[in-house]
PDB file of N, CA, C and O in Angstrom:
ATOM      1  N   MET A   1      98.916 121.642 117.593  1.00  0.00           N
ATOM      2  CA  MET A   1     100.155 121.256 117.586  1.00  0.00           C
ATOM      3  C   MET A   1     100.566 120.422 118.733  1.00  0.00           C
ATOM      4  O   MET A   1     100.410 120.953 119.832  1.00  0.00           O
ATOM      5  N   ALA A   2     101.131 119.047 118.709  1.00  0.00           N
ATOM      6  CA  ALA A   2     101.610 118.381 119.595  1.00  0.00           C
ATOM      7  C   ALA A   2     102.911 118.856 120.655  1.00  0.00           C
ATOM      8  O   ALA A   2     104.022 119.099 120.184  1.00  0.00           O
ATOM      9  N   VAL A   3     102.675 118.938 121.876  1.00  0.00           N
ATOM     10  CA  VAL A   3     103.968 119.114 122.479  1.00  0.00           C
ATOM     11  C   VAL A   3     104.402 117.862 123.143  1.00  0.00           C
ATOM     12  O   VAL A   3     103.583 117.025 123.521  1.00  0.00           O
ATOM     13  N   ARG A   4     105.851 117.706 123.307  1.00  0.00           N
ATOM     14  CA  ARG A   4     105.937 116.362 123.776  1.00  0.00           C
ATOM     15  C   ARG A   4     107.267 116.614 124.850  1.00  0.00           C
ATOM     16  O   ARG A   4     108.235 117.347 124.649  1.00  0.00           O
ATOM     17  N   ILE A   5     106.954 115.663 126.188  1.00  0.00           N
ATOM     18  CA  ILE A   5     108.167 115.957 127.330  1.00  0.00           C
ATOM     19  C   ILE A   5     109.531 115.196 126.962  1.00  0.00           C
ATOM     20  O   ILE A   5     109.627 114.116 126.379  1.00  0.00           O
ATOM     21  N   PHE A   6     110.268 115.781 127.304  1.00  0.00           N
ATOM     22  CA  PHE A   6     111.701 115.293 127.071  1.00  0.00           C
ATOM     23  C   PHE A   6     112.555 115.322 128.374  1.00  0.00           C
ATOM     24  O   PHE A   6     112.709 116.319 129.080  1.00  0.00           O
ATOM     25  N   GLU A   7     113.097 114.070 128.598  1.00  0.00           N
ATOM     26  CA  GLU A   7     114.150 113.922 129.704  1.00  0.00           C
ATOM     27  C   GLU A   7     115.359 114.713 129.395  1.00  0.00           C
ATOM     28  O   GLU A   7     115.892 114.753 128.287  1.00  0.00           O
ATOM     29  N   VAL A   8     115.722 115.291 130.371  1.00  0.00           N
ATOM     30  CA  VAL A   8     117.166 116.339 129.974  1.00  0.00           C
ATOM     31  C   VAL A   8     117.861 116.599 130.873  1.00  0.00           C
ATOM     32  O   VAL A   8     118.458 117.670 130.986  1.00  0.00           O
ATOM     33  N   THR A   9     117.916 115.474 131.832  1.00  0.00           N
ATOM     34  CA  THR A   9     118.760 115.859 132.907  1.00  0.00           C
ATOM     35  C   THR A   9     120.457 115.611 132.652  1.00  0.00           C
ATOM     36  O   THR A   9     121.325 116.275 133.219  1.00  0.00           O
ATOM     37  N   GLU A  10     120.628 114.883 132.007  1.00  0.00           N
ATOM     38  CA  GLU A  10     122.169 114.909 131.795  1.00  0.00           C
ATOM     39  C   GLU A  10     122.483 115.828 130.552  1.00  0.00           C
ATOM     40  O   GLU A  10     121.768 115.926 129.555  1.00  0.00           O
ATOM     41  N   THR A  11     123.744 116.521 130.794  1.00  0.00           N
ATOM     42  CA  THR A  11     123.708 117.560 129.650  1.00  0.00           C
ATOM     43  C   THR A  11     124.621 116.780 128.834  1.00  0.00           C
ATOM     44  O   THR A  11     124.721 117.471 127.819  1.00  0.00           O
ATOM     45  N   GLU A  12     125.319 115.790 128.679  1.00  0.00           N
ATOM     46  CA  GLU A  12     125.843 114.967 127.493  1.00  0.00           C
ATOM     47  C   GLU A  12     125.285 113.922 127.125  1.00  0.00           C
ATOM     48  O   GLU A  12     125.932 112.950 126.735  1.00  0.00           O
ATOM     49  N   SER A  13     123.844 113.952 127.194  1.00  0.00           N
ATOM     50  CA  SER A  13     123.140 112.792 126.907  1.00  0.00           C
ATOM     51  C   SER A  13     123.151 112.937 125.279  1.00  0.00           C
ATOM     52  O   SER A  13     123.016 114.129 125.001  1.00  0.00           O
ATOM     53  N   THR A  14     123.245 112.275 124.326  1.00  0.00           N
ATOM     54  CA  THR A  14     123.211 112.392 123.055  1.00  0.00           C
ATOM     55  C   THR A  14     121.433 112.071 122.380  1.00  0.00           C
ATOM     56  O   THR A  14     120.782 112.513 121.434  1.00  0.00           O
ATOM     57  N   ARG A  15     121.197 111.100 123.452  1.00  0.00           N
ATOM     58  CA  ARG A  15     119.550 110.631 122.930  1.00  0.00           C
ATOM     59  C   ARG A  15     118.542 111.298 123.953  1.00  0.00           C
ATOM     60  O   ARG A  15     118.646 111.135 125.169  1.00  0.00           O
ATOM     61  N   LEU A  16     117.516 112.097 123.329  1.00  0.00           N
ATOM     62  CA  LEU A  16     116.415 112.115 124.106  1.00  0.00           C
ATOM     63  C   LEU A  16     115.449 111.229 124.689  1.00  0.00           C
ATOM     64  O   LEU A  16     115.231 110.465 123.749  1.00  0.00           O
ATOM     65  N   THR A  17     114.935 110.953 125.374  1.00  0.00           N
ATOM     66  CA  THR A  17     114.056 109.777 125.667  1.00  0.00           C
ATOM     67  C   THR A  17     112.652 110.701 126.329  1.00  0.00           C
ATOM     68  O   THR A  17     112.605 111.530 127.238  1.00  0.00           O
ATOM     69  N   VAL A  18     111.724 110.213 125.543  1.00  0.00           N
ATOM     70  CA  VAL A  18     110.165 110.758 125.026  1.00  0.00           C
ATOM     71  C   VAL A  18     109.351 110.147 126.447  1.00  0.00           C
ATOM     72  O   VAL A  18     109.124 108.948 126.609  1.00  0.00           O
ATOM     73  N   LEU A  19     109.030 111.051 127.266  1.00  0.00           N
ATOM     74  CA  LEU A  19     108.191 110.576 128.321  1.00  0.00           C
ATOM     75  C   LEU A  19     106.971 110.413 128.254  1.00  0.00           C
ATOM     76  O   LEU A  19     106.359 109.598 128.944  1.00  0.00           O
ATOM     77  N   GLU A  20     106.414 111.238 127.334  1.00  0.00           N
ATOM     78  CA  GLU A  20     104.811 111.248 127.245  1.00  0.00           C
ATOM     79  C   GLU A  20     104.640 111.610 125.541  1.00  0.00           C
ATOM     80  O   GLU A  20     105.034 112.684 125.086  1.00  0.00           O
ATOM     81  N   LEU A  21     104.065 110.662 124.784  1.00  0.00           N
ATOM     82  CA  LEU A  21     103.940 110.622 123.316  1.00  0.00           C
ATOM     83  C   LEU A  21     102.898 111.794 123.093  1.00  0.00           C
ATOM     84  O   LEU A  21     102.254 112.282 124.021  1.00  0.00           O
ATOM     85  N   ALA A  22     102.792 112.205 121.748  1.00  0.00           N
ATOM     86  CA  ALA A  22     101.696 112.798 121.299  1.00  0.00           C
ATOM     87  C   ALA A  22     100.500 112.203 120.869  1.00  0.00           C
ATOM     88  O   ALA A  22     100.396 111.070 120.399  1.00  0.00           O
ATOM     89  N   PRO A  23      99.480 113.127 121.076  1.00  0.00           N
ATOM     90  CA  PRO A  23      98.214 112.182 120.652  1.00  0.00           C
ATOM     91  C   PRO A  23      97.903 112.187 119.326  1.00  0.00           C
ATOM     92  O   PRO A  23      98.160 113.137 118.587  1.00  0.00           O
ATOM     93  N   LEU A  24      97.267 111.001 118.917  1.00  0.00           N
ATOM     94  CA  LEU A  24      97.101 110.733 117.684  1.00  0.00           C
ATOM     95  C   LEU A  24      96.148 111.655 116.903  1.00  0.00           C
ATOM     96  O   LEU A  24      95.165 112.173 117.432  1.00  0.00           O
ATOM     97  N   ARG A  25      96.448 111.807 115.782  1.00  0.00           N
ATOM     98  CA  ARG A  25      95.770 112.908 115.058  1.00  0.00           C
ATOM     99  C   ARG A  25      94.241 112.188 114.448  1.00  0.00           C
ATOM    100  O   ARG A  25      93.795 111.049 114.587  1.00  0.00           O
ATOM    101  N   ARG A  26      93.752 113.269 113.805  1.00  0.00           N
ATOM    102  CA  ARG A  26      92.602 112.734 113.311  1.00  0.00           C
ATOM    103  C   ARG A  26      92.649 111.507 112.099  1.00  0.00           C
ATOM    104  O   ARG A  26      91.944 110.499 112.070  1.00  0.00           O
ATOM    105  N   GLN A  27      93.702 111.917 111.112  1.00  0.00           N
ATOM    106  CA  GLN A  27      93.980 111.034 110.250  1.00  0.00           C
ATOM    107  C   GLN A  27      94.303 109.714 110.747  1.00  0.00           C
ATOM    108  O   GLN A  27      93.859 108.671 110.267  1.00  0.00           O
ATOM    109  N   ASP A  28      95.106 109.804 111.743  1.00  0.00           N
ATOM    110  CA  ASP A  28      95.754 108.641 111.786  1.00  0.00           C
ATOM    111  C   ASP A  28      94.629 107.533 112.758  1.00  0.00           C
ATOM    112  O   ASP A  28      94.620 106.303 112.809  1.00  0.00           O
ATOM    113  N   LEU A  29      93.948 108.317 113.293  1.00  0.00           N
ATOM    114  CA  LEU A  29      92.642 107.878 113.787  1.00  0.00           C
ATOM    115  C   LEU A  29      91.823 106.967 112.879  1.00  0.00           C
ATOM    116  O   LEU A  29      91.537 105.786 113.073  1.00  0.00           O
ATOM    117  N   ARG A  30      91.546 107.644 111.990  1.00  0.00           N
ATOM    118  CA  ARG A  30      90.620 107.037 110.710  1.00  0.00           C
ATOM    119  C   ARG A  30      91.281 105.962 109.890  1.00  0.00           C
ATOM    120  O   ARG A  30      90.643 105.188 109.176  1.00  0.00           O
ATOM    121  N   ARG A  31      92.643 105.950 110.031  1.00  0.00           N
ATOM    122  CA  ARG A  31      93.384 104.984 109.118  1.00  0.00           C
ATOM    123  C   ARG A  31      93.265 103.799 110.078  1.00  0.00           C
ATOM    124  O   ARG A  31      92.982 102.690 109.625  1.00  0.00           O
ATOM    125  N   SER A  32      93.452 103.971 111.278  1.00  0.00           N
ATOM    126  CA  SER A  32      93.395 102.911 112.174  1.00  0.00           C
ATOM    127  C   SER A  32      92.162 102.051 112.275  1.00  0.00           C
ATOM    128  O   SER A  32      92.111 100.822 112.236  1.00  0.00           O
ATOM    129  N   LYS A  33      91.053 103.022 112.431  1.00  0.00           N
ATOM    130  CA  LYS A  33      89.753 102.200 112.513  1.00  0.00           C
ATOM    131  C   LYS A  33      89.409 101.805 111.234  1.00  0.00           C
ATOM    132  O   LYS A  33      88.454 101.031 111.167  1.00  0.00           O
ATOM    133  N   GLN A  34      90.123 102.251 109.855  1.00  0.00           N
ATOM    134  CA  GLN A  34      89.480 101.519 108.625  1.00  0.00           C
ATOM    135  C   GLN A  34      90.621 100.123 108.470  1.00  0.00           C
ATOM    136  O   GLN A  34      90.344  99.133 107.793  1.00  0.00           O
ATOM    137  N   ARG A  35      91.785 100.272 109.161  1.00  0.00           N
ATOM    138  CA  ARG A  35      92.360  99.025 109.062  1.00  0.00           C
ATOM    139  C   ARG A  35      91.843  97.959 110.074  1.00  0.00           C
ATOM    140  O   ARG A  35      91.788  96.810 109.636  1.00  0.00           O
ATOM    141  N   TYR A  36      91.570  98.107 110.980  1.00  0.00           N
ATOM    142  CA  TYR A  36      90.685  97.210 111.909  1.00  0.00           C
ATOM    143  C   TYR A  36      89.441  96.736 111.478  1.00  0.00           C
ATOM    144  O   TYR A  36      88.865  95.758 111.956  1.00  0.00           O
ATOM    145  N   ALA A  37      88.950  97.591 110.375  1.00  0.00           N
ATOM    146  CA  ALA A  37      87.432  97.351 110.267  1.00  0.00           C
ATOM    147  C   ALA A  37      87.623  96.209 108.787  1.00  0.00           C
ATOM    148  O   ALA A  37      86.768  95.365 108.521  1.00  0.00           O
ATOM    149  N   ALA A  38      88.731  96.383 108.068  1.00  0.00           N
ATOM    150  CA  ALA A  38      89.080  95.601 107.112  1.00  0.00           C
ATOM    151  C   ALA A  38      89.813  94.480 107.679  1.00  0.00           C
ATOM    152  O   ALA A  38      90.074  93.538 106.930  1.00  0.00           O
ATOM    153  N   LEU A  39      90.089  94.454 108.585  1.00  0.00           N
ATOM    154  CA  LEU A  39      90.619  93.018 108.913  1.00  0.00           C
ATOM    155  C   LEU A  39      89.828  92.477 109.698  1.00  0.00           C
ATOM    156  O   LEU A  39      90.187  91.350 110.038  1.00  0.00           O
ATOM    157  N   GLY A  40      88.427  93.003 110.337  1.00  0.00           N
ATOM    158  CA  GLY A  40      87.219  92.424 110.766  1.00  0.00           C
ATOM    159  C   GLY A  40      86.975  91.927 109.689  1.00  0.00           C
ATOM    160  O   GLY A  40      87.071  90.700 109.718  1.00  0.00           O
ATOM    161  N   VAL A  41      86.612  92.469 108.443  1.00  0.00           N
ATOM    162  CA  VAL A  41      85.988  91.821 107.527  1.00  0.00           C
ATOM    163  C   VAL A  41      86.572  90.436 106.902  1.00  0.00           C
ATOM    164  O   VAL A  41      85.992  89.362 106.747  1.00  0.00           O
ATOM    165  N   LEU A  42      87.499  90.695 106.687  1.00  0.00           N
ATOM    166  CA  LEU A  42      88.333  89.561 105.943  1.00  0.00           C
ATOM    167  C   LEU A  42      88.288  88.056 107.191  1.00  0.00           C
ATOM    168  O   LEU A  42      88.306  86.879 106.833  1.00  0.00           O
ATOM    169  N   CYS A  43      88.226  88.569 108.706  1.00  0.00           N
ATOM    170  CA  CYS A  43      88.243  87.354 109.185  1.00  0.00           C
ATOM    171  C   CYS A  43      86.964  86.995 109.417  1.00  0.00           C
ATOM    172  O   CYS A  43      86.787  86.009 110.133  1.00  0.00           O
ATOM    173  N   LEU A  44      85.827  87.692 108.883  1.00  0.00           N
ATOM    174  CA  LEU A  44      84.619  87.266 109.215  1.00  0.00           C
ATOM    175  C   LEU A  44      84.453  86.531 107.531  1.00  0.00           C
ATOM    176  O   LEU A  44      83.854  85.458 107.609  1.00  0.00           O
ATOM    177  N   THR A  45      84.736  86.789 106.519  1.00  0.00           N
ATOM    178  CA  THR A  45      84.612  86.719 105.197  1.00  0.00           C
ATOM    179  C   THR A  45      85.339  85.254 105.169  1.00  0.00           C
ATOM    180  O   THR A  45      84.721  84.317 104.663  1.00  0.00           O
ATOM    181  N   LEU A  46      86.557  85.062 105.673  1.00  0.00           N
ATOM    182  CA  LEU A  46      87.568  83.966 105.168  1.00  0.00           C
ATOM    183  C   LEU A  46      87.113  83.023 105.738  1.00  0.00           C
ATOM    184  O   LEU A  46      87.168  82.191 104.832  1.00  0.00           O
ATOM    185  N   PRO A  47      86.549  82.338 106.871  1.00  0.00           N
ATOM    186  CA  PRO A  47      85.974  81.103 107.077  1.00  0.00           C
ATOM    187  C   PRO A  47      85.086  80.588 106.084  1.00  0.00           C
ATOM    188  O   PRO A  47      85.067  79.408 105.735  1.00  0.00           O
ATOM    189  N   PHE A  48      84.169  81.716 105.523  1.00  0.00           N
ATOM    190  CA  PHE A  48      83.051  81.203 104.760  1.00  0.00           C
ATOM    191  C   PHE A  48      83.418  80.843 103.203  1.00  0.00           C
ATOM    192  O   PHE A  48      82.739  80.089 102.505  1.00  0.00           O
ATOM    193  N   ALA A  49      84.683  81.555 102.758  1.00  0.00           N
ATOM    194  CA  ALA A  49      84.817  81.222 101.641  1.00  0.00           C
ATOM    195  C   ALA A  49      85.667  79.937 101.579  1.00  0.00           C
ATOM    196  O   ALA A  49      85.586  79.223 100.579  1.00  0.00           O
ATOM    197  N   ALA A  50      86.546  79.585 102.688  1.00  0.00           N
ATOM    198  CA  ALA A  50      87.271  78.434 102.922  1.00  0.00           C
ATOM    199  C   ALA A  50      86.172  77.405 102.716  1.00  0.00           C
ATOM    200  O   ALA A  50      86.357  76.650 101.760  1.00  0.00           O
ATOM    201  N   ALA A  51      84.879  77.199 103.546  1.00  0.00           N
ATOM    202  CA  ALA A  51      84.178  76.271 103.471  1.00  0.00           C
ATOM    203  C   ALA A  51      83.271  76.244 102.366  1.00  0.00           C
ATOM    204  O   ALA A  51      82.673  75.170 102.302  1.00  0.00           O
ATOM    205  N   LEU A  52      82.911  77.222 101.308  1.00  0.00           N
ATOM    206  CA  LEU A  52      82.570  76.821 100.081  1.00  0.00           C
ATOM    207  C   LEU A  52      83.355  76.332  99.188  1.00  0.00           C
ATOM    208  O   LEU A  52      82.945  75.613  98.277  1.00  0.00           O
ATOM    209  N   PHE A  53      84.796  76.727  99.376  1.00  0.00           N
ATOM    210  CA  PHE A  53      85.929  76.257  98.486  1.00  0.00           C
ATOM    211  C   PHE A  53      85.771  74.604  98.834  1.00  0.00           C
ATOM    212  O   PHE A  53      85.396  73.799  97.981  1.00  0.00           O
ATOM    213  N   VAL A  54      86.194  74.152 100.524  1.00  0.00           N
ATOM    214  CA  VAL A  54      85.823  72.847 100.432  1.00  0.00           C
ATOM    215  C   VAL A  54      84.505  72.099  99.778  1.00  0.00           C
ATOM    216  O   VAL A  54      84.674  71.102  99.076  1.00  0.00           O
ATOM    217  N   LEU A  55      83.341  72.561 100.007  1.00  0.00           N
ATOM    218  CA  LEU A  55      82.425  72.182  99.747  1.00  0.00           C
ATOM    219  C   LEU A  55      82.239  72.027  98.102  1.00  0.00           C
ATOM    220  O   LEU A  55      81.753  71.039  97.551  1.00  0.00           O
ATOM    221  N   GLY A  56      82.712  73.167  97.471  1.00  0.00           N
ATOM    222  CA  GLY A  56      82.809  72.681  96.263  1.00  0.00           C
ATOM    223  C   GLY A  56      83.801  71.859  95.478  1.00  0.00           C
ATOM    224  O   GLY A  56      83.687  71.631  94.274  1.00  0.00           O
ATOM    225  N   VAL A  57      84.794  71.425  96.256  1.00  0.00           N
ATOM    226  CA  VAL A  57      85.974  70.297  95.663  1.00  0.00           C
ATOM    227  C   VAL A  57      85.518  69.280  96.380  1.00  0.00           C
ATOM    228  O   VAL A  57      86.201  68.279  96.161  1.00  0.00           O
ATOM    229  N   ALA A  58      84.292  69.017  97.470  1.00  0.00           N
ATOM    230  CA  ALA A  58      83.817  67.761  98.067  1.00  0.00           C
ATOM    231  C   ALA A  58      83.177  67.103  97.242  1.00  0.00           C
ATOM    232  O   ALA A  58      83.270  65.904  96.981  1.00  0.00           O
ATOM    233  N   HIS A  59      82.028  68.444  96.500  1.00  0.00           N
ATOM    234  CA  HIS A  59      81.132  67.873  95.955  1.00  0.00           C
ATOM    235  C   HIS A  59      81.297  67.207  94.180  1.00  0.00           C
ATOM    236  O   HIS A  59      80.352  66.624  93.650  1.00  0.00           O
TER     237      HIS A  59
END
């Protein structure tokens, strides 16, 4: 369970300010790794696909 620290110096404060964020869960880390992996694959394959398209049109 994540514990967050809040600033509660004012008694009439309607909004609480988060001072420390909760650590990411394993599921969140896995999702972000998968997103960056997919983005990396896309960034590597896109120039090759564009080059093949240009060569196909020019030929």
